[in-house]
C-alpha positions in Angstrom: 121.7 133.9 111.8 119.3 135.8 109.6 118.1 135.0 106.1 115.8 136.4 103.5 113.4 134.4 101.3 113.7 135.2 97.6 110.2 135.2 96.1 107.5 132.6 96.9 107.8 128.9 97.1 107.2 127.3 93.7 106.1 123.8 92.5 108.8 122.2 90.4 107.6 118.6 90.1 104.0 117.4 89.7 101.6 115.4 87.5 98.3 117.2 87.9 96.4 115.6 85.1 96.7 112.0 86.4 95.6 109.9 89.2 99.3 109.2 89.8 100.0 112.8 91.0 101.7 112.4 94.4 105.5 113.3 94.7 107.6 113.3 97.8 111.0 112.9 99.6 113.4 114.9 97.4 117.1 115.6 97.3 118.9 118.3 95.4 122.5 118.5 94.2 124.8 120.3 91.7 126.3 117.9 89.2 129.9 118.2 88.0 128.7 119.7 84.7 127.0 122.6 86.5 123.4 121.4 86.2 121.1 121.1 89.2 119.5 117.7 89.8 116.4 116.9 92.0 115.7 113.2 92.9 112.3 112.2 94.3 109.6 109.6 94.4 106.8 110.3 92.0 103.8 109.2 90.0 102.3 107.8 93.2 98.6 107.6 94.4 99.4 108.6 98.0 101.9 108.5 100.8 102.1 104.8 100.8 101.1 102.9 97.6 102.9 100.3 95.4 103.2 102.6 92.4 106.0 104.9 93.5 108.8 105.4 91.0 112.3 106.9 91.5 112.5 110.1 89.4 115.1 112.7 88.4 114.8 116.2 87.0 117.5 118.6 85.8 117.8 122.4 85.6 120.3 124.2 83.5 119.5 127.7 84.7 119.9 127.6 88.5 116.4 126.3 89.2 114.4 128.8 87.1 113.1 125.9 84.9 113.2 122.1 85.4 112.8 119.3 82.8 109.8 116.9 83.4 110.6 114.2 85.9 112.3 111.2 84.3 111.8 107.7 85.7 115.1 106.3 86.8 114.1 103.4 89.1 110.9 101.5 88.5 110.9 98.1 90.3 107.7 96.1 90.9 107.7 97.5 94.4 107.1 100.9 95.9 110.2 103.1 95.2 110.3 105.8 97.8 112.7 108.4 99.2 115.4 109.4 96.7 118.9 110.8 96.9 121.4 112.1 94.3 125.1 112.4 94.8 127.7 113.9 92.4 131.1 112.4 92.8 134.5 112.4 91.1 134.9 114.1 87.7 131.5 113.1 86.2 129.9 110.5 88.5 126.3 110.5 89.8 124.9 108.1 92.3 121.1 107.8 92.6 119.4 106.0 95.5 115.8 105.0 96.2 114.2 103.2 99.1 112.1 100.2 98.3 109.1 99.4 100.5 107.7 95.9 101.0 104.2 94.7 100.2 103.6 94.1 103.9 104.4 97.8 104.7 101.9 98.8 101.9 99.2 96.5 103.2 99.4 98.1 106.7 98.2 101.4 105.2 95.0 99.9 103.7 91.9 101.1 105.5 90.3 97.6 105.0 91.8 94.3 105.9 93.9 93.1 103.0 92.6 89.5 103.6 88.9 90.3 103.0 87.2 88.0 100.6 86.5 89.2 97.0 82.9 89.9 97.9 84.0 92.0 100.9 86.2 94.0 98.6 83.4 94.7 96.2 81.3 96.1 99.1 83.9 97.8 101.3 87.1 98.7 99.4 87.6 102.2 98.1 88.5 102.6 94.4 92.1 103.4 95.3 92.4 100.5 97.6 90.9 98.1 95.1 93.4 99.4 92.5 96.4 99.0 94.9 95.4 95.5 96.1 94.8 94.3 92.5 98.3 95.4 91.6 99.9 93.9 94.7 98.2 90.6 94.1 100.1 90.4 90.8 103.5 90.5 92.5 105.0 87.1 93.2 107.0 86.4 96.4 110.0 85.8 94.1 109.6 89.2 92.5 109.3 90.9 95.9 112.3 89.2 97.3 114.5 90.2 94.3 113.6 93.8 94.7 113.6 94.4 98.5 116.2 96.8 100.0 117.5 100.2 99.3 118.6 100.4 95.7 121.0 102.6 93.8 122.3 103.2 90.3 125.6 104.8 89.2 126.4 107.0 86.3 129.9 108.0 85.0 128.7 110.6 82.5 127.0 113.2 84.6 123.7 111.4 84.6 123.3 110.8 80.9 123.3 107.0 81.4 123.1 104.8 84.5 124.2 101.3 85.3 122.1 98.5 86.7 119.9 98.7 89.8 122.0 97.5 92.8 120.8 96.7 96.3 122.1 98.0 99.6 122.0 96.6 103.1 121.4 100.1 104.6 119.0 102.8 103.7 118.7 106.6 104.1 116.6 109.2 102.2 119.3 111.6 101.0 121.9 108.9 100.4 125.7 108.9 100.5 128.2 111.6 100.7 131.6 112.1 99.0 134.6 112.5 101.4 137.6 114.7 100.6 139.7 111.7 99.5 137.1 110.6 97.0 135.6 107.9 99.1 131.8 107.5 98.8 130.6 107.0 102.3 127.0 105.9 102.9 125.7 106.2 106.5 122.3 104.4 106.7 119.9 102.5 108.8 120.3 98.7 108.7 117.4 96.6 107.6 116.0 93.5 109.2 117.5 90.2 107.9 114.4 89.5 105.8 114.6 93.1 104.3 110.9 93.5 105.0 111.1 96.6 107.1 113.3 98.8 109.3 113.8 97.7 112.9 112.6 99.9 115.7 116.1 99.6 117.1 118.0 99.3 113.9 121.7 100.2 114.0 123.1 103.2 112.1 126.0 101.8 109.9 128.6 103.3 107.5 129.6 101.6 104.3 131.9 102.7 101.5 130.9 102.2 97.8 133.3 101.3 95.0 132.0 103.4 92.1 133.4 101.1 89.5 132.0 97.8 90.8 129.2 99.1 93.0 130.5 96.9 95.8 129.7 98.1 99.3 132.1 97.5 102.2 131.4 97.9 105.9 133.2 100.7 107.6 131.8 101.3 111.1 128.7 101.8 113.2 127.2 104.7 115.3 126.6 103.8 118.9 123.0 103.0 119.9 120.9 105.9 121.2 119.3 105.6 124.6 117.1 107.9 126.7 117.9 109.0 130.3 116.4 105.7 131.6 118.6 103.6 129.3 115.8 102.7 127.0 117.0 102.3 123.4 115.5 104.8 121.0 114.5 104.2 117.4 117.1 105.6 114.9 116.3 106.3 111.3 117.2 108.3 108.2 120.7 109.5 108.9 122.7 111.9 106.7 126.5 112.5 106.9 128.6 115.4 105.8 132.4 116.0 106.0 133.8 119.3 107.2 136.8 120.9 105.6 139.0 119.7 108.5 138.0 116.0 108.0 135.4 115.5 110.8 132.2 113.9 109.6 128.9 115.0 111.1 125.9 112.7 111.0 122.4 113.8 111.8 119.9 111.1 112.8 116.1 111.0 113.0 115.2 109.6 116.5 111.9 108.5 117.9 110.7 106.4 120.8 109.4 103.0 119.7 106.5 103.3 122.2 105.0 105.7 124.6 106.0 109.4 124.8 105.9 111.2 121.5 109.3 112.0 120.1 110.4 113.2 116.6 113.8 114.8 116.8 117.4 115.0 115.6 120.6 113.7 117.2 124.2 114.3 116.0 127.2 112.0 116.0 130.8 112.8 114.9 133.6 110.7 113.3 137.2 111.7 113.0 138.5 108.6 111.3 136.5 108.4 108.1 133.5 106.7 109.6 135.1 103.8 111.4 134.2 105.1 114.9 131.6 107.6 116.0 130.9 109.6 119.1 127.8 108.9 121.3 124.9 110.8 119.6 123.5 113.8 121.3 120.2 115.6 120.8 120.2 118.9 118.9 116.7 120.2 119.1 113.4 119.9 121.1 112.3 116.2 121.5 109.4 117.0 119.2 111.3 119.5 117.0 111.4 117.6 113.7 113.5 115.4 111.3 115.1 114.2 109.1 118.0 116.6 108.3 120.2 117.4 105.3 123.5 119.1 105.9 125.5 121.3 103.5 128.2 124.1 103.8 127.8 127.5 102.3 130.8 129.1 100.5 130.9 131.5 103.5 131.7 128.6 105.8 128.3 128.5 107.5 126.9 125.0 108.0 123.2 124.7 107.0 120.9 121.9 108.0 117.3 121.8 106.8 114.6 119.6 108.4 110.9 119.4 108.7 108.7 120.2 111.7 105.4 118.3 112.1 104.6 118.5 115.8 105.2 122.0 117.2 103.2 124.9 115.9 102.3 125.0 112.2 103.9 122.2 110.1 106.7 123.3 107.8 110.4 123.4 106.9 113.0 124.7 109.3 116.7 125.7 109.1 119.5 125.6 111.6 123.0 127.1 111.2 126.4 126.5 112.7 129.5 128.7 112.5 131.7 126.5 114.6 131.8 123.3 112.7 128.7 121.8 114.2 129.7 122.3 117.8 126.6 124.4 118.3 123.5 125.2 116.2 121.2 128.1 115.9 117.9 126.2 115.4 114.3 126.5 114.4 114.3 129.2 111.7 111.1 128.9 109.7 111.6 128.7 105.9 108.1 127.4 104.9 104.8 126.7 106.6 101.8 124.7 105.4 98.1 125.1 106.0 97.4 121.6 104.7 98.7 119.1 107.3 101.9 117.6 108.4 102.6 115.3 105.4 105.6 117.3 104.3 109.3 117.7 104.6 112.6 115.9 103.7 114.2 119.2 102.6 117.6 119.5 101.0 119.6 122.5 100.0 122.1 123.5 97.3 124.1 126.8 96.8 123.5 128.7 93.6 126.1 130.5 91.5 125.4 133.9 93.0 125.7 132.6 96.6 122.0 132.3 97.3 120.4 129.0 98.2 117.7 126.7 96.9 115.9 124.3 99.2 113.6 121.6 97.9 111.0 119.7 99.9 107.5 118.1 99.5 104.2 119.5 100.7 100.5 119.3 99.7 98.9 121.9 97.3 95.6 122.1 99.3 93.2 120.3 101.6 92.4 117.8 98.9 95.5 118.4 96.7 98.3 115.9 96.3 101.8 116.3 97.6 104.3 117.8 95.1 107.9 118.9 95.1 108.5 122.6 95.9 111.5 124.8 95.9 112.2 128.0 97.9 115.1 130.3 97.0 116.7 132.3 99.8 119.9 134.0 100.9 121.9 134.3 104.1 122.2 137.8 105.6 125.9 137.7 106.5 
């Protein structure tokens, strides 16, 4: 499959005049009223910090202009990867991952448990700032906020209901099935909701859009290597084909040992109740996670990030047979500024061209921001 980039990549979400200038992990969708919406985590200091907020931005002109990012989820914790799903006649579901204080502490360069004198001598200004904020959060506040969260709108994103918590998590969030069911395929959290397990199960839940109640539907079989060792499964995304089959792409790694960062696919033919044994789609170090969509031509498009092979960047793969086979590793974007990038998602524009959003840094010392790249298929 061939494609053509339309112009250069362009920054669409940033906050350059502030210390809180890091944005990442976006999702894009077309709302029922025709607007485009991009969800992301923003107003952060860095890749892991306690200040992340779930933000949302709209475009009324096919991505030519975007409104400033609006804060939609701002718990006391770190609000991370964000998804946005239009559903029904005017519904919008927004989701955001919430990280624990412990996961934030693991990213500090200095031991979190240093004495006050040690902090004065050894902590960087950013670390001092982060630790001072985290020390203000009580265990009760943390417990109340932990988990993937979501909010539901019934008026095309004008107003949203309360923040609700989910037992599963995934960056790009749920999908709407042909019968109107909202199906969320996500990674189960540990019982204490502190972090994801290395061997967490991929589970499917349905969501009642009126009550927000989530109901268990089914689970994807565990993924093992050729020696029978269970692999780590994260960040799934599901998409339903016109015939009813649901495809699920899963980020897979090895908990220890040999480096792995790849995509597996599982299929369901009964609405998510049962799933086939997942199988690998790309090179063991080929990249992840994936977002799947279908072009009006019938071509399936999955975008994912590559961090380990060649220059880091955003890649595309295409299927013309309903996901039975994929034409992989087409380069959409490459970065000269490290491998902290990715989480692409794609939407079709009114003229049949496509718009893919992702995050990447602006320079060696520049923050991560949200970019878009317009392109078109050469059919």
